[in-house]
C-alpha positions as CSV (number, residue, x, y, z in Angstrom):
1,M,-7.2,9.9,14.0
2,T,-10.9,9.4,14.6
3,L,-11.8,7.3,11.6
4,A,-8.7,5.8,10.1
5,T,-8.6,2.6,12.1
6,C,-12.3,1.8,11.5
7,L,-11.5,1.3,7.8
8,A,-9.1,-0.9,5.9
9,G,-10.9,-1.2,2.5
10,C,-14.3,-1.0,0.7
11,G,-16.9,-3.3,-1.4
12,G,-20.5,-4.2,-2.8
13,T,-23.8,-6.0,-1.9
14,G,-26.5,-8.5,-2.8
15,D,-28.9,-11.1,-1.6
16,Q,-28.0,-14.8,-1.1
17,G,-30.0,-17.7,-2.5
18,P,-29.9,-21.0,-0.6
19,P,-26.6,-22.8,-1.0
20,G,-26.4,-26.2,-2.5
21,P,-25.1,-29.1,-0.4
22,P,-21.3,-29.2,-0.1
23,G,-19.3,-31.9,-1.6
24,P,-16.5,-33.7,0.3
25,A,-13.1,-32.0,0.6
26,G,-11.5,-31.7,-2.7
27,V,-14.6,-32.7,-4.7
28,P,-17.0,-30.0,-6.0
29,G,-20.6,-30.4,-4.9
30,A,-23.5,-28.3,-6.2
31,S,-21.8,-25.1,-4.8
32,G,-18.5,-26.0,-6.4
33,D,-20.2,-26.7,-9.7
34,A,-21.9,-23.3,-9.6
35,I,-18.6,-21.5,-9.1
36,A,-17.0,-23.5,-12.0
37,T,-19.9,-22.8,-14.4
38,I,-21.3,-19.4,-13.6
39,G,-18.4,-17.9,-11.7
40,E,-19.9,-17.5,-8.2
41,G,-21.7,-19.4,-5.5
42,A,-21.8,-20.4,-1.9
43,I,-19.8,-23.1,-0.3
44,V,-20.9,-24.5,3.1
45,I,-18.1,-25.4,5.6
46,D,-18.1,-26.9,9.0
47,G,-17.6,-24.7,12.1
48,A,-14.2,-24.4,13.8
49,A,-15.1,-26.7,16.8
50,A,-17.5,-29.6,17.4
51,G,-20.9,-28.2,17.9
52,D,-20.2,-24.9,16.1
53,P,-22.7,-24.1,13.3
54,K,-21.8,-24.4,9.7
55,E,-21.0,-21.3,7.7
56,S,-21.9,-20.4,4.1
57,I,-19.0,-18.6,2.4
58,Y,-19.6,-16.9,-0.9
59,V,-17.0,-17.2,-3.7
60,R,-16.5,-15.2,-6.9
61,K,-14.3,-16.4,-9.8
62,A,-12.9,-14.8,-12.9
63,G,-10.5,-16.0,-15.6
64,H,-9.5,-19.5,-16.6
65,G,-5.7,-19.4,-16.7
66,P,-3.1,-21.6,-15.0
67,K,-1.9,-19.1,-12.5
68,V,-4.2,-18.8,-9.4
69,I,-4.7,-15.6,-7.4
70,V,-6.8,-15.3,-4.3
71,L,-8.0,-11.8,-3.3
72,I,-8.6,-11.1,0.4
73,P,-10.7,-8.0,1.2
74,G,-10.2,-5.3,3.7
75,N,-12.1,-4.4,6.9
76,N,-15.7,-3.2,6.4
77,T,-15.7,-4.9,3.0
78,S,-16.6,-8.2,1.3
79,G,-15.2,-9.9,-1.7
80,A,-17.3,-7.5,-3.8
81,T,-14.7,-4.8,-3.2
82,F,-12.7,-6.5,-6.0
83,D,-15.5,-6.4,-8.6
84,G,-13.5,-3.8,-10.5
85,I,-10.4,-6.1,-10.6
86,M,-12.6,-9.1,-11.6
87,G,-14.1,-7.1,-14.4
88,V,-10.6,-6.3,-15.7
89,I,-9.7,-9.9,-15.7
90,R,-12.8,-10.8,-17.7
91,S,-12.3,-8.0,-20.2
92,V,-8.6,-8.3,-21.0
93,D,-7.9,-11.5,-22.9
94,A,-4.3,-11.8,-21.9
95,L,-5.2,-11.6,-18.3
96,N,-8.2,-13.8,-18.6
97,H,-6.2,-16.5,-20.2
98,A,-3.2,-16.2,-17.8
99,Y,-5.1,-16.2,-14.4
100,T,-7.9,-17.7,-12.5
101,V,-8.8,-15.3,-9.7
102,Y,-11.0,-16.0,-6.7
103,A,-12.5,-13.5,-4.2
104,F,-14.2,-14.6,-1.0
105,D,-16.7,-12.9,1.2
106,Y,-15.6,-13.0,4.8
107,R,-17.9,-14.7,7.3
108,G,-20.2,-11.9,8.3
109,S,-20.0,-9.9,5.0
110,G,-21.5,-9.8,1.6
111,R,-23.4,-12.9,0.9
112,S,-21.7,-15.1,3.5
113,S,-23.3,-16.1,6.8
114,Y,-22.2,-15.1,10.3
115,N,-23.4,-17.9,12.5
116,R,-20.5,-17.7,14.9
117,K,-18.5,-14.6,15.7
118,I,-14.8,-14.6,14.9
119,T,-12.3,-14.8,17.7
120,S,-9.2,-13.8,15.7
121,L,-8.2,-13.1,12.1
122,K,-7.1,-16.7,12.0
123,D,-10.8,-17.7,11.9
124,F,-11.2,-16.0,8.5
125,A,-8.1,-17.8,7.3
126,V,-9.3,-21.2,8.4
127,D,-12.7,-20.5,6.7
128,F,-11.0,-19.8,3.4
129,D,-8.7,-22.8,3.6
130,K,-11.8,-25.0,4.1
131,V,-13.4,-23.3,1.1
132,M,-10.4,-23.9,-1.1
133,N,-10.4,-27.5,-0.1
134,K,-13.9,-27.9,-1.4
135,I,-13.2,-26.4,-4.8
136,G,-12.3,-29.5,-6.8
137,D,-9.6,-28.0,-9.1
138,F,-8.1,-25.7,-6.6
139,P,-4.3,-26.1,-6.6
140,A,-2.3,-27.3,-3.6
141,S,0.7,-25.1,-4.4
142,G,1.8,-22.1,-6.3
143,V,-1.1,-19.8,-5.4
144,T,-0.6,-16.0,-5.1
145,L,-2.4,-14.4,-2.1
146,V,-3.4,-10.7,-2.4
147,G,-4.5,-9.1,0.8
148,Y,-6.1,-5.6,0.9
149,S,-5.6,-3.7,4.1
150,M,-6.9,-6.0,6.9
151,G,-6.8,-8.7,4.3
152,F,-3.0,-8.8,4.4
153,G,-3.2,-9.9,8.0
154,V,-5.7,-12.6,7.0
155,A,-3.3,-13.6,4.1
156,L,-0.5,-14.0,6.5
157,E,-2.7,-16.2,8.7
158,M,-3.5,-18.3,5.6
159,I,0.2,-18.8,5.0
160,I,0.7,-19.8,8.6
161,A,-2.2,-22.3,8.4
162,N,-1.1,-23.9,5.1
163,P,2.3,-22.6,3.9
164,G,2.8,-25.1,1.1
165,R,-0.2,-23.8,-0.8
166,Y,1.2,-20.3,-1.5
167,A,4.2,-19.1,-3.6
168,N,3.6,-15.4,-3.4
169,V,1.9,-12.8,-1.2
170,V,1.0,-9.2,-2.1
171,S,0.0,-6.5,0.3
172,L,-2.3,-3.7,-1.1
173,A,-2.2,-1.0,1.7
174,G,-1.9,-3.9,4.2
175,I,-2.1,-3.6,7.9
176,G,1.3,-5.2,8.1
177,T,2.9,-7.9,10.2
178,R,2.2,-6.0,13.5
179,G,-1.4,-5.1,12.9
180,I,-3.0,-1.7,13.3
181,R,-3.7,0.1,16.5
182,V,-7.1,1.2,17.8
183,G,-6.7,4.4,19.7
184,F,-8.9,7.1,21.1
185,N,-8.9,10.8,20.4
186,A,-10.7,13.5,22.4
187,G,-13.9,13.1,20.4
188,Q,-14.1,9.4,21.1
189,A,-13.3,9.5,24.9
190,G,-15.8,8.4,27.4
191,T,-17.1,5.4,29.3
192,D,-18.0,2.2,27.4
193,A,-20.8,-0.4,28.0
194,A,-18.5,-2.4,30.3
195,G,-17.9,0.7,32.5
196,H,-14.3,1.4,31.4
197,T,-13.4,5.0,30.8
198,W,-11.2,5.8,27.8
199,A,-9.2,9.0,27.5
200,N,-7.7,10.9,24.6
201,G,-4.5,9.1,23.5
202,D,-5.5,5.7,25.0
203,W,-5.1,2.4,23.1
204,V,-7.6,-0.3,23.5
205,T,-6.3,-2.9,25.9
206,V,-5.8,-6.6,25.0
207,A,-5.5,-8.4,28.3
208,S,-9.2,-9.3,28.1
209,D,-10.9,-9.8,24.7
210,A,-14.3,-9.0,26.2
211,A,-13.0,-5.7,27.5
212,G,-11.1,-5.0,24.3
213,L,-14.2,-5.6,22.2
214,A,-16.3,-3.4,24.4
215,G,-13.7,-0.6,24.1
216,T,-13.4,-1.1,20.3
217,A,-17.2,-0.9,19.9
218,F,-17.2,2.3,22.0
219,Q,-14.4,3.8,19.9
220,Q,-16.5,2.9,16.8
221,R,-19.9,4.1,18.2
222,S,-20.1,6.9,15.6
223,W,-19.8,4.3,12.9
224,Q,-21.9,1.4,14.0
225,G,-25.6,0.6,14.4
226,E,-28.0,3.4,13.6
227,Q,-25.0,5.6,12.8
228,R,-24.1,3.5,9.8
229,T,-26.1,5.6,7.3
230,Y,-25.2,6.1,3.7
231,A,-24.4,9.7,4.4
232,N,-22.0,8.8,7.2
233,V,-20.3,6.0,5.1
234,Q,-19.9,8.4,2.1
235,A,-18.5,11.2,4.2
236,T,-16.0,8.9,5.9
237,W,-14.9,7.1,2.7
238,D,-14.5,10.4,0.9
239,A,-12.3,11.9,3.6
240,V,-10.2,8.9,4.5
241,V,-10.3,6.2,1.9
242,Y,-10.7,8.2,-1.4
243,N,-9.0,11.5,-0.3
244,D,-6.5,11.5,-3.2
245,V,-8.7,10.4,-6.1
246,L,-11.3,12.9,-5.0
247,K,-8.8,15.6,-4.2
248,Y,-10.3,16.1,-0.8
249,D,-9.9,19.5,1.0
250,I,-9.4,18.6,4.6
251,G,-9.9,22.3,5.5
252,K,-13.5,21.8,4.5
253,A,-13.9,18.3,5.9
254,F,-17.4,16.8,6.0
255,T,-18.9,19.5,3.9
256,P,-19.9,19.2,0.2
257,A,-17.1,21.6,-0.8
258,A,-14.5,19.2,0.6
259,V,-14.6,17.0,-2.6
260,T,-12.9,19.1,-5.2
261,D,-12.8,16.5,-8.0
262,P,-16.0,14.4,-7.8
263,T,-15.3,12.4,-11.1
264,F,-14.8,9.1,-9.3
265,R,-18.1,9.4,-7.6
266,A,-19.8,8.5,-10.9
267,S,-18.0,5.2,-11.0
268,P,-20.1,2.1,-10.2
269,N,-17.1,0.9,-8.1
270,Y,-17.5,4.0,-5.9
271,G,-21.2,3.4,-5.2
272,A,-20.8,-0.3,-4.7
273,S,-18.0,0.3,-2.2
274,L,-20.2,2.4,0.0
275,L,-23.1,0.0,-0.2
276,D,-20.9,-2.9,0.7
277,G,-20.5,-1.5,4.2
278,F,-24.1,-2.3,5.0
279,T,-23.4,-6.0,4.6
280,I,-20.8,-6.1,7.4
281,Q,-21.6,-8.0,10.5
282,Y,-18.1,-8.8,11.7
283,M,-17.4,-5.4,13.3
284,P,-16.1,-4.6,15.9
285,E,-14.6,-8.0,16.2
286,S,-12.5,-7.6,13.0
287,L,-11.1,-4.3,14.1
288,Y,-10.2,-5.5,17.6
289,Y,-8.4,-8.6,16.3
290,A,-6.6,-6.5,13.7
291,H,-5.4,-4.4,16.7
292,K,-4.3,-7.5,18.6
293,F,-2.7,-9.0,15.5
294,N,1.1,-9.2,15.6
295,V,2.9,-12.2,14.0
296,S,6.4,-10.7,14.3
297,P,8.7,-11.8,17.1
298,V,8.7,-8.2,18.5
299,N,6.3,-6.8,21.1
300,V,4.6,-3.4,20.2
301,V,4.4,-1.4,23.4
302,K,2.5,1.9,23.6
303,P,5.0,4.6,24.2
304,A,3.1,6.1,27.2
305,P,0.7,4.4,29.6
306,N,-3.1,4.9,29.2
307,A,-4.7,7.5,31.4
308,D,-5.5,4.8,33.9
309,V,-1.7,4.0,34.0
310,S,-2.1,0.7,32.3
311,V,0.7,-0.2,29.8
312,V,-0.6,-1.6,26.6
313,T,1.5,-4.3,25.0
314,I,0.6,-6.0,21.7
315,A,2.6,-9.2,22.1
316,G,4.5,-10.5,19.1
317,D,3.8,-14.2,18.7
318,G,6.5,-14.9,16.2
319,R,4.3,-17.4,14.3
320,L,5.7,-16.4,10.9
321,G,9.0,-18.1,11.9
322,T,10.7,-19.0,8.7
323,L,7.5,-20.0,6.9
324,L,8.1,-17.6,4.1
325,G,11.4,-19.2,3.0
326,G,11.4,-19.5,-0.8
327,K,8.3,-17.2,-1.2
328,R,8.1,-13.8,-2.8
329,A,6.3,-10.8,-1.4
330,M,5.3,-7.4,-2.7
331,L,4.1,-4.5,-0.5
332,V,2.2,-1.7,-2.3
333,K,1.0,1.5,-0.7
334,A,0.4,5.1,-1.5
335,S,2.6,7.2,0.7
336,T,0.9,9.1,3.5
337,D,1.1,12.9,3.2
338,L,-0.7,14.1,6.3
339,A,0.2,17.8,5.7
340,A,-1.5,17.9,2.3
341,W,-4.1,15.2,3.2
342,R,-3.0,13.0,0.3
343,G,-2.1,9.4,-0.2
344,D,-3.0,6.7,2.4
345,Q,-4.5,8.1,5.5
346,V,-5.4,4.7,7.0
347,I,-2.1,2.8,6.9
348,Y,1.0,4.8,7.6
349,D,4.3,4.2,5.8
350,N,6.1,2.8,8.8
351,Y,3.7,-0.2,8.8
352,T,5.1,-1.1,5.4
353,A,8.7,-0.5,6.3
354,T,8.4,-2.7,9.4
355,S,6.6,-5.4,7.4
356,K,9.4,-5.5,4.9
357,Y,11.9,-6.2,7.7
358,D,9.7,-8.9,9.3
359,L,8.9,-10.7,6.1
360,K,12.5,-10.8,5.1
361,R,13.3,-12.2,8.6
362,A,10.7,-14.9,7.9
363,G,12.6,-15.8,4.7
364,A,10.7,-14.0,1.9
365,N,12.2,-12.1,-0.9
366,V,10.4,-8.7,-0.5
367,T,9.9,-5.7,-2.8
368,A,8.1,-2.6,-1.6
369,V,6.4,-0.2,-4.0
370,M,5.6,3.2,-2.5
371,I,3.4,5.4,-4.7
372,N,3.9,9.1,-4.5
373,P,1.0,11.1,-3.1
374,N,-1.2,13.5,-5.0
375,Q,-1.6,11.2,-8.0
376,G,-5.0,9.7,-7.3
377,F,-3.8,6.7,-5.3
378,D,-5.0,6.5,-1.7
379,H,-6.2,3.7,0.6
380,G,-8.9,2.9,-1.9
381,F,-6.6,2.5,-4.9
382,P,-7.6,-1.2,-5.5
383,V,-11.2,0.0,-5.9
384,A,-10.5,3.3,-7.7
385,R,-7.7,2.0,-9.9
386,P,-8.4,-1.7,-10.6
387,L,-6.6,-1.9,-14.0
388,E,-3.5,-0.3,-12.6
389,T,-3.6,-2.5,-9.5
390,L,-3.9,-5.7,-11.6
391,R,-1.1,-4.7,-14.0
392,L,1.2,-4.3,-11.0
393,I,0.3,-7.7,-9.6
394,D,0.8,-9.2,-13.0
395,A,4.3,-7.6,-13.2
396,F,5.2,-8.9,-9.8
397,I,4.0,-12.5,-10.6
398,R,6.1,-12.4,-13.8
399,G,9.1,-11.3,-11.7
400,D,9.5,-7.8,-13.2
401,V,9.0,-5.1,-10.6
402,S,11.3,-2.1,-10.9
403,V,10.8,1.7,-11.0
404,P,10.0,1.7,-14.8
405,T,7.8,-1.3,-14.8
406,A,5.9,-0.3,-11.6
407,A,5.4,3.3,-12.9
408,N,4.2,1.9,-16.3
409,A,1.8,-0.5,-14.6
410,L,0.4,2.3,-12.5
411,G,-0.3,4.6,-15.5
412,G,2.8,6.7,-15.2
413,A,2.6,7.4,-11.5
414,G,5.7,8.3,-9.6
415,V,7.0,5.5,-7.4
416,A,9.8,4.5,-5.1
417,V,10.8,0.9,-5.3
418,Y,12.7,-0.8,-2.4
419,P,14.1,-4.2,-3.6
420,D,14.8,-7.0,-1.2
421,G,18.5,-6.2,-0.8
422,E,17.8,-2.6,0.4
423,T,18.1,-2.1,4.1
424,A,18.1,1.6,4.8
425,W,14.4,2.2,4.3
426,E,13.1,-0.9,6.1
427,T,13.0,-0.9,9.9
428,D,12.5,-3.2,12.9
429,T,11.2,-0.2,14.9
430,F,7.4,0.1,14.8
431,T,6.1,3.6,15.2
432,G,2.9,3.5,13.2
433,F,-0.2,4.9,14.9
């Protein structure tokens, strides 16, 4: 579809004051002290290679409990996308005393810098690992990673980079172990800045990153630059990210009458999520590298060649190996109902079924929670339903995810729960986009 692959989450905005000098690894400097005392601040880290510029990564913190959670945002968002969840942590004593929660702004989003463009999702992961090493009391083990949409790919890269630090990983509408495809429809077809012509049904190629980035930027041309207006962001988020909570009528798409229940539009989380899109500098790089991302051992091959007869293969690099041995994972998604335009229209159910298979193969104990459509849970549910999202994460960390506990955490929503031992629903066959 035209807009689904450009998304993968939502967030907020703000200006950045000058960061304090960083302390040595493992010792809080001025920035680390700010995070500890006021709950947010910037941490300056070295670039990836000698000669690369430093980056300033903005960190938010809530809670003061012994269990540590790190929230990783989706595409087109910063850590501000989790402001609702952070507010719940602060306002519910039991959660505030049980957890310490961090949310980071990606390089190129929110209040972070973008001095060097990313060259893979791994770059985000390495940035965050460096940040954690500069927070003096940050634990070396037992951490729970929560990745929202594209953020689940980054979370897996974080585990690959430093597996000993993490005990659990949670996917909230995550892109999965085999990424998300960037494809063209008839309205996006045409010739990009590099001179390559794309046709309806094509996938962006990955043999050359420069060519792939040019194609991805072209596919996103209705969304980037001067086209990134508040009206365009709102229309797209309403149709694709918040379709279920707003009870969107796809038959009246991109007209005021399409939103049949505007209640959520009055929420500060809604407005902040739209404004967060204007902080994003890391597109189209992030989308291209989410397209190229595949940490399974299985290649994803486009079923039919592109119009120019090229065969697009997203190679599986197998880097998960057995790194998830002894770890627990939970995959959460609103089921996609394309016919009624309800549920998650960005990440399809097969991404989650395939990820369950791959994560188990990598050694994890995996539970999948699929939320029934038409209940106000869609791709934006971590933003629209922060209390319910956090309750489910809490139940998972406590080791108690079943149909009754998941339904209760989600406010009585209907769910299907697929425990680790189940094999009929999960699959090694990727269909996805």
